[in-house]
C-alpha positions, 0 to 999 in steps of 0.5 A: 826363752820358754821355747829354748828352756823346753828344748833344753829340758827335752834334750836332757830328758831324752839322754836320761831316758835312754840310760834309765830304760836300760836300768829299768829293764835290768831292775824289772828282772830283779826280786822286789825286796818288801819289808812290810805290806798289808791293807786296811780301811780308812775313813767312812761312817757308821749307820745304826738302825734304832731298836734292839738286835734280836739274834733269834729273829734278826732284822735291821733293828739295832744293827750297824752298817759301816760304809763309805770308807776307802780301801788301801793296799800298801807295800814298804820296800827295804831301805824305804825313802822318807816320803810314801806315795799315795796313788789315787785312781780316776773316773771309772777306775780303781787301784788296778790303775797303778798295778800291771799295765794292760799289756802286762808290764809293771805299773807305777806301783812296782816301778816306784817300789823298785825306786824305794818309795813306800807305795799306798794304792787307794780305792776311793769310797764306793769304788772297787774294794771299797764298795760298801756304800751308805747310799743305794745304787742301781748299776746298769750294764750300758755299753760304753767302751768305744766312747771311753776309747775316744775320751781316754785318747787312745784314738778315734774308734776304731782307729788308733792315733798314729804313734800312740803309746798303747799296744794295739793287740786285742788282748791289751784292749780287752784288759784295758776295758776290763780294768773299769769298775762302776760306782756303788752309789753317787760320787761324793766329793766330801766323802772321798776327800775325808777318806783321803785325809784320814789316810794321810792322818794315819800314815803321816807325811807323804806325796799324793799322786792323782789321776783324772777326776781325783785331781780336784779332790787332791787339791781339797785333800791338801787343803784339809790335811797338811801331811800332803807334802806335794802333789803329782797330778796326771791329767786332772779333769775337774775340780779346779778351785780358785779363790772366791771372786776370782773364778775364770770364765767357763771354757767352752768345748764340744764336750761341754763347758768346763767350769771352775769352783771356788774356795775361800781365799784362806783355803786357797792360800794353803795350796801355795805351801806345797809343790804341785806338778801336772802332766797332760799327754798327747793328741789334745787339740790346740783349737776347738774341735768337734772331736768331743772326746779330745776337745774336753782335754783342750779345755782342761789343759787350758784351765790347768794353766789358768789354775797354775797362774792363780796359785803361783800369783800368790807365791805357789809352786805349780808346774804344768807339763804338756808331755809332747812339748818336752819330747814325749809323744803319743801319750794317752789319758793314762801316761803312767801305764802307756808304753813309755811309762818308764820315761814318764816315771823318770820325769816324776822321779826327777821332780820329786828329787828337785823338790826334796820329796824323795 
């Protein structure tokens, strides 16, 4: 029954995709009609040094330091839909994730603006434009790009996966690697969640769109703030939360065991109040593999399904979609910027409509 349902959805999806691709090409050439745009900092803390500030002989005494806030850039289109989309990047990334794709096409920021969604793109604390950290950090320029090529499932360096939805020219790869940025200080989950929650407190109800390591922090943001009305999560990599006493066993992989974390049952139940959808791309092994870059995602996909079952057992509405199972093949760890990102966006639009979040 499940197989027939997937085949049916795949057929319907492919018909929709062929029509929307034509419309997308047309729309991309039309001007974007923006009613309002701007940027702001949200969340964060203030440090203050004891003493009295002397402007004639300035030292740290008596001065303040604002840091650990998020940076947010937003655009609200003409004839905006009800719910804005808040887009949160993944590990080693910043708001560039959602902007122009590495090969120069429109990213989710513009795609969904054209679909009349207000879009807020966020740099989490201590990253990108939110680099004012309250903790010290040392940044070492350690070469690592070939490993990320593998972990992000573009291929096995130096070879690309066959049929991968990624342009194979050197200029695209250059842009891809240059979209990475370091952490200015340690990644602090509480600091990040507090900032994301403060954003939803400021803008009101909306839909959270996460990627990779922000996935787990997205669940915590929804627990903390009821203004999160739904979550779209692309390839969440960690932070799967289960009720205390109901944690699954760690899932072994050649990238290291993946462990779940716990929250109170009271907090966990809050996740059953909103619809959540999770998407994973292609080239994820079905069985244990020595290709650690890919095998880690096998463990995460398996954990995501366990998490789905746990939330739904308590009356939740979580769906996990493995894109190749519904006919979208070749997607990397970044489905929203892959060559078929219009089709990926169509899936998200259809889900938002079905859940009355558009």
